[in-house]
C-alpha positions as CSV (number, residue, x, y, z in Angstrom):
1,M,159.9,-12.8,132.1
2,I,163.2,-13.3,134.0
3,K,164.2,-11.7,137.3
4,C,167.7,-10.9,138.5
5,V,168.0,-10.7,142.3
6,F,171.1,-9.0,143.8
7,L,171.9,-9.5,147.5
8,L,173.8,-6.4,148.4
9,R,176.5,-5.6,151.0
10,R,177.6,-2.1,151.4
11,Q,181.1,-0.7,150.9
12,P,182.9,-0.9,154.3
13,H,183.4,2.9,154.5
14,L,179.6,3.5,154.5
15,T,177.1,3.2,157.3
16,R,173.9,1.3,156.5
17,E,172.1,4.7,156.6
18,E,174.5,6.2,154.1
19,F,174.3,3.2,151.9
20,L,170.5,3.2,151.9
21,A,170.3,6.9,151.2
22,Y,172.7,6.7,148.3
23,W,171.0,3.6,146.9
24,R,167.5,5.1,147.2
25,N,168.3,8.6,145.8
26,Q,171.4,8.6,143.5
27,H,171.4,5.0,142.2
28,G,167.6,4.8,142.1
29,A,167.5,7.9,139.9
30,L,170.2,6.4,137.7
31,A,168.2,3.2,137.3
32,K,165.1,5.1,136.4
33,E,167.0,7.2,133.9
34,V,168.5,4.2,132.1
35,S,165.7,1.7,132.5
36,G,164.4,2.1,128.9
37,V,167.8,1.8,127.3
38,M,168.6,-1.1,129.5
39,R,165.3,-2.7,128.5
40,M,164.4,-3.2,132.2
41,K,160.7,-3.9,132.8
42,R,160.9,-3.3,136.5
43,Y,163.4,-2.3,139.2
44,V,162.7,-2.7,142.9
45,Q,164.9,-1.9,145.9
46,L,164.2,-3.9,149.1
47,H,165.4,-2.0,152.2
48,P,165.8,-4.1,155.4
49,L,163.4,-3.6,158.3
50,D,164.5,-4.3,161.8
51,H,161.4,-5.6,163.6
52,P,161.0,-8.1,166.4
53,M,158.7,-10.2,164.2
54,G,161.6,-11.1,162.1
55,A,163.5,-12.7,165.0
56,L,160.3,-14.5,166.1
57,L,159.6,-16.0,162.7
58,A,163.3,-17.0,162.2
59,Q,163.3,-18.7,165.6
60,S,160.1,-20.6,164.9
61,R,161.7,-22.1,161.8
62,N,165.1,-22.8,163.4
63,S,166.5,-20.3,160.9
64,K,168.5,-17.2,161.0
65,L,167.9,-13.6,159.8
66,M,169.8,-12.6,156.7
67,D,172.3,-9.7,157.2
68,W,172.3,-8.2,153.7
69,D,172.2,-4.5,153.4
70,G,169.5,-4.7,150.8
71,I,168.1,-6.6,147.8
72,T,167.6,-5.4,144.3
73,E,165.2,-7.0,141.9
74,C,165.4,-6.3,138.1
75,W,163.1,-7.8,135.4
76,W,163.6,-8.3,131.7
77,E,161.4,-10.0,129.1
78,S,164.1,-12.5,128.2
79,F,167.8,-13.3,128.3
80,D,167.8,-12.2,124.7
81,D,166.7,-8.7,125.8
82,L,169.5,-8.7,128.4
83,A,172.0,-9.7,125.8
84,L,170.9,-6.9,123.5
85,V,171.7,-4.5,126.4
86,A,175.2,-5.7,126.6
87,G,175.8,-5.1,122.9
88,S,173.9,-1.9,122.4
89,A,174.1,-0.1,125.7
90,G,177.5,-1.2,126.9
91,E,178.5,2.4,127.8
92,I,175.4,2.8,129.9
93,A,175.9,-0.6,131.6
94,E,179.5,0.5,132.5
95,K,178.1,3.7,134.0
96,V,175.7,1.7,136.1
97,L,178.4,-0.7,137.2
98,A,180.8,2.2,138.1
99,D,178.1,3.7,140.3
100,E,177.4,0.3,142.0
101,K,181.1,0.0,142.8
102,S,180.9,3.3,144.7
103,F,178.5,2.0,147.3
104,V,178.2,-1.8,146.9
105,D,180.9,-4.2,147.9
106,L,180.5,-6.4,144.8
107,S,183.0,-9.0,146.0
108,R,180.7,-9.7,149.0
109,S,177.4,-9.4,147.2
110,E,175.6,-12.2,145.3
111,M,173.2,-12.4,142.4
112,M,171.0,-15.0,140.7
113,F,168.4,-15.2,137.9
114,F,164.9,-16.5,138.5
115,E,161.7,-17.3,136.7
116,E,158.7,-16.4,138.8
117,N,156.1,-19.0,139.6
118,E,153.2,-16.9,140.9
119,V,151.0,-18.9,143.3
120,V,148.8,-16.3,144.9
121,S,148.0,-12.8,143.5
122,L,145.2,-10.9,145.2
123,P,143.6,-7.9,143.5
124,A,144.4,-4.5,145.0
125,A,141.8,-3.4,147.5
């Protein structure tokens, strides 16, 4: 299983609230609609929380808080599955990208692929 993580910055004309509302509602619905054709196994949006605990933890580590507007996580079984999407669902991928461009500043956002190495996983209570 591979995971793609997108560190997102919003388009300059949007407030953070507008960005989060669009991302959650319109783009989230689009991701749900195309997930099967895109062969996505999972799609998660991480919306930032402003809490004093964040500053305390960052300070205790001599670190800084990230200033991303959000993070998206997408999972695929393999890079082969992802490549199949590019070939068979190109039109849908273009639709998703066009929607992203309407609210995400892609030139100031970042992405990277990962392989998870689960260390702790507690059963649900």
